VMD Tcl script that draws the C-alpha trace (Angstrom):
set ca {
  {-27.92 -37.22 2.08}
  {-29.01 -35.46 -1.05}
  {-30.15 -31.95 -1.73}
  {-33.08 -31.43 -4.00}
  {-34.08 -28.16 -5.54}
  {-37.38 -26.85 -4.36}
  {-37.27 -28.73 -1.07}
  {-37.34 -25.42 0.86}
  {-33.64 -25.64 1.68}
  {-32.44 -22.64 3.68}
  {-28.92 -21.29 3.97}
  {-28.34 -20.08 7.50}
  {-25.44 -18.14 9.04}
  {-24.01 -17.21 5.66}
  {-22.59 -13.90 4.54}
  {-22.69 -14.59 0.81}
  {-24.05 -11.56 -0.96}
  {-24.08 -9.42 2.17}
  {-21.40 -6.86 2.91}
  {-22.33 -5.97 6.49}
  {-20.45 -2.67 6.23}
  {-17.08 -4.24 5.45}
  {-16.40 -1.55 2.88}
  {-16.53 1.16 5.53}
  {-14.37 -0.85 7.93}
  {-11.69 -1.54 5.31}
  {-11.43 2.11 4.29}
  {-11.21 3.18 7.93}
  {-8.28 0.82 8.58}
  {-6.09 2.27 5.81}
  {-3.57 4.89 6.81}
  {-2.65 7.98 4.78}
  {0.18 6.28 2.86}
  {-2.07 3.39 1.82}
  {-4.78 5.75 0.61}
  {-2.39 8.07 -1.31}
  {0.62 6.07 -2.57}
  {1.27 8.30 -5.60}
  {1.35 11.45 -3.48}
  {3.75 9.84 -0.98}
  {6.07 8.60 -3.75}
  {6.12 12.08 -5.30}
  {7.04 13.72 -1.98}
  {9.77 11.13 -1.28}
  {11.22 11.55 -4.78}
  {11.24 15.32 -4.37}
  {13.04 15.10 -1.02}
  {15.64 12.65 -2.36}
  {16.23 14.91 -5.37}
  {16.81 17.92 -3.10}
  {19.21 15.94 -0.90}
  {21.19 14.80 -3.94}
  {21.64 18.43 -5.05}
  {23.82 19.28 -2.02}
  {27.52 19.85 -2.68}
  {28.31 17.33 0.07}
  {28.16 14.58 -2.52}
  {31.23 15.94 -4.36}
  {33.37 15.07 -1.34}
  {31.78 11.62 -1.11}
  {32.47 10.95 -4.80}
  {36.09 12.08 -4.45}
  {36.53 9.86 -1.38}
  {35.08 6.82 -3.19}
  {37.26 7.46 -6.25}
  {40.34 7.79 -4.01}
  {39.40 4.65 -2.13}
  {39.05 2.61 -5.31}
  {42.36 3.81 -6.85}
}
mol new
graphics top color blue
foreach p $ca { graphics top sphere $p radius 0.5 }
foreach p [lrange $ca 0 end-1] q [lrange $ca 1 end] { graphics top cylinder $p $q radius 0.2 }
display resetview
């Protein structure tokens, strides 16, 4: 079986070159974190920084140093 150009060959049931609205479906499936990763990483970094500022960590450091000595 050979294919010749100009023999009125038709491609049927193919989605090559057609999007069929996939762009809209893909953007609808993403959640907030997937759409805004930089914003989420900034908020998480800010929260971790605030948690690390608490004086509670002084007691943890002293306990670890005492445990290791």
